C-alpha positions in Angstrom: 0.0 0.0 0.0 1.4 3.4 -0.9 2.2 5.7 1.9 0.0 8.5 0.7 -3.0 6.2 0.5 -2.3 5.0 3.9 -2.1 8.6 5.3 -5.5 9.2 3.7 -7.0 6.1 5.2 -6.1 6.9 8.8 -6.5 10.7 8.4 -3.8 11.5 10.7 -0.1 12.6 10.5 0.6 15.9 12.3 3.1 18.4 13.8 3.4 20.4 16.9 0.6 23.2 16.9 1.8 26.7 16.8 0.1 27.5 20.2 2.6 25.2 22.0 5.3 27.9 21.4 3.3 30.8 22.8 5.3 33.2 25.0 5.4 32.3 28.7 4.1 28.8 28.0 7.1 27.0 26.6 7.6 23.3 27.2 10.6 22.1 29.3 11.9 18.6 30.0 10.2 16.8 32.9 12.7 16.3 35.7 10.7 13.5 37.6 9.9 11.1 34.8 9.1 8.3 37.1 6.4 10.4 38.9 4.8 11.3 35.6 4.8 7.8 34.4 3.0 6.8 37.7 0.3 9.3 36.9 -0.2 8.2 33.4 -0.2 4.5 34.3 -3.0 5.3 37.0 -5.0 7.2 34.5 -4.7 4.5 31.8 -5.7 1.7 34.1 -8.7 3.6 35.2 -9.9 4.5 31.7 -12.3 2.0 30.3 -14.1 4.1 27.7 -13.8 7.4 26.1 -16.6 9.3 24.2 -15.7 12.7 22.6 -16.3 15.1 19.7 -13.3 16.2 17.8 -12.1 18.8 15.3 -9.5 17.9 12.7 -7.4 20.5 10.9 -5.6 19.1 7.8 -2.7 21.3 6.5 -1.2 20.5 3.1 1.9 22.2 2.1 0.5 22.7 -1.5 -2.7 24.4 -0.3 -3.1 27.7 1.6 -6.5 26.5 2.8 -6.9 24.5 6.0 -9.3 21.5 5.5 -11.4 21.2 8.7 -13.4 18.1 9.6 -15.6 17.3 12.6 -17.0 14.2 14.1 -17.3 11.8 17.0 -14.7 9.5 18.6 -15.3 6.4 20.7 -12.9 4.1 22.5 -13.8 1.1 24.6 -11.2 -1.2 26.3 -9.4 -3.2 25.3 -9.1 -2.5 21.6 -12.3 -0.9 20.1 -12.0 2.5 18.3 -14.4 4.4 16.1 -13.7 7.7 14.3 -17.0 8.9 12.7 -16.5 12.0 10.6 -19.8 13.9 10.1 -18.7 17.1 8.3 -17.9 18.1 5.6 -18.2 14.4 4.4 -19.3 11.2 6.1 -16.4 8.9 6.6 -15.9 6.2 9.4 -13.0 4.2 10.6 -13.6 1.3 13.0 -11.4 -1.0 14.8 -13.4 -3.8 16.3 -13.1 -7.6 16.6 -9.7 -7.7 14.9 -10.9 -5.8 11.9 -9.9 -2.4 10.6 -12.9 -1.2 8.7 -13.4 1.8 6.6 -16.8 3.1 5.5 -17.1 5.8 2.8 -20.1 6.5 0.5 -21.8 3.4 1.8 -18.8 1.3 0.6 -17.3 -0.9 3.2 -13.6 -2.1 3.2 -12.4 -4.5 5.8 -8.8 -5.5 6.7 -7.7 -8.0 9.2 -5.3 -6.5 11.7 -3.7 -9.7 12.7 -2.9 -10.8 9.2 -1.5 -7.4 8.1 1.6 -6.3 10.0 1.3 -2.6 8.8 -2.4 -2.4 9.9 -1.3 -4.0 13.2 1.2 -1.2 13.8 -1.4 1.4 12.7 -3.8 -0.1 15.2 -1.3 0.0 18.0 -0.3 3.5 17.1 -3.9 4.8 17.2 -4.7 3.1 20.5 -1.5 4.1 22.2 -1.9 7.7 21.2 -5.5 8.0 22.4 -5.2 6.2 25.6 -1.7 7.4 26.5 -0.8 3.8 27.0 2.9 4.1 26.1 4.6 3.4 29.4 7.6 1.3 28.6 6.1 0.4 25.3 9.0 -0.9 23.2 7.4 0.2 19.9 8.2 3.8 20.8 11.0 6.0 22.2 9.4 8.6 24.4 10.4 12.0 25.6 8.5 13.9 28.2 8.0 17.7 28.6 5.8 20.1 30.6 4.6 23.7 30.9 2.4 25.3 33.5 -0.8 23.5 32.4 0.1 20.5 30.3 2.4 17.6 29.8 3.6 16.6 26.4 4.9 13.3 25.3 6.7 13.0 22.0 6.9 9.4 20.8 9.2 8.2 17.9 8.2 4.9 16.4 10.9 2.2 16.6 9.3 0.1 13.8 11.2 1.1 10.5 8.0 0.7 8.4 6.0 3.0 10.5 8.9 5.4 10.9 9.1 5.7 7.1 5.7 7.5 7.1 5.4 8.8 10.6 8.1 10.8 12.3 6.6 11.4 15.8 3.3 11.3 17.8 2.9 14.2 20.2 0.3 13.7 22.9 -0.9 16.6 25.2 -2.3 15.9 28.6 -4.1 18.2 31.0 -2.0 18.3 34.2 -5.2 18.4 36.5 -6.8 15.3 35.3 -4.3 13.6 32.9 -6.9 13.5 30.1 -5.6 13.7 26.5 -6.4 17.1 25.1 -5.1 16.7 21.6 -2.9 14.2 19.6 -0.7 15.3 16.8 1.2 13.1 14.3 4.3 14.4 12.5 5.1 13.1 9.0 8.4 13.4 7.3 7.8 16.5 5.3 5.5 19.5 5.6 2.0 18.1 5.7 0.3 17.9 9.0 -3.0 17.4 10.8 -4.1 18.5 14.2 -6.9 16.7 16.2 -8.5 18.4 19.2 -11.0 16.6 21.5 -14.0 18.3 23.0 -16.9 17.5 25.4 -15.0 14.3 26.5 -16.8 11.6 28.6 -14.8 9.0 30.5 -16.0 5.5 31.5 -19.6 5.9 30.1 -21.4 2.8 29.1 -20.6 2.0 25.4 -22.3 -0.9 23.9 -20.6 -3.0 21.3 -23.4 -1.8 18.9 -21.7 1.5 18.8 -18.8 0.0 17.0 -20.8 -1.8 14.4 -21.0 -0.6 10.7 -23.8 1.8 9.9 -24.2 2.7 6.3 -27.5 4.6 6.6 
């Protein structure tokens, strides 16, 4: 599968947003990494589901216009993920029961995660980023930073195939409750996307039906 096609499928790949460099709010290296890891591990172990709206901003170096999409995100332990884009077009990505499913224009494409090493890595990458579940994860080299209100973790994939299309994952956490505020993915090159989460609900009851295909 071509890298550009894969990027279109997962609708990610981003760089650090400009706001992170605002005056008086610069990130510095975390001194007590063990304490931060303890906080992250506690939050991860207590998070069983996530329900959130999101806004995605897609920046392409060849275009001056920013492509903005909106939708709903769902996560349920252990490994159920749904990205449902509602505007400007309807587009859904589902990870459920070992399948990576894409629904576009009522057309359904399914890929087995276990039988496809690349999709397995993408699945791991998505779930790791959203849950913040990267403590001692050998698939990533991690760096940790902080400012007055947020923690920032920058993850570099150790898998060479993933690294060829994805340079870094950058995850922002609210210091007060350790919730993921936004996730950005940096591609080698100048194209980038920023995904920001809004109206997040943790540990609500999500039935498996929410992760089934709906082409209506």
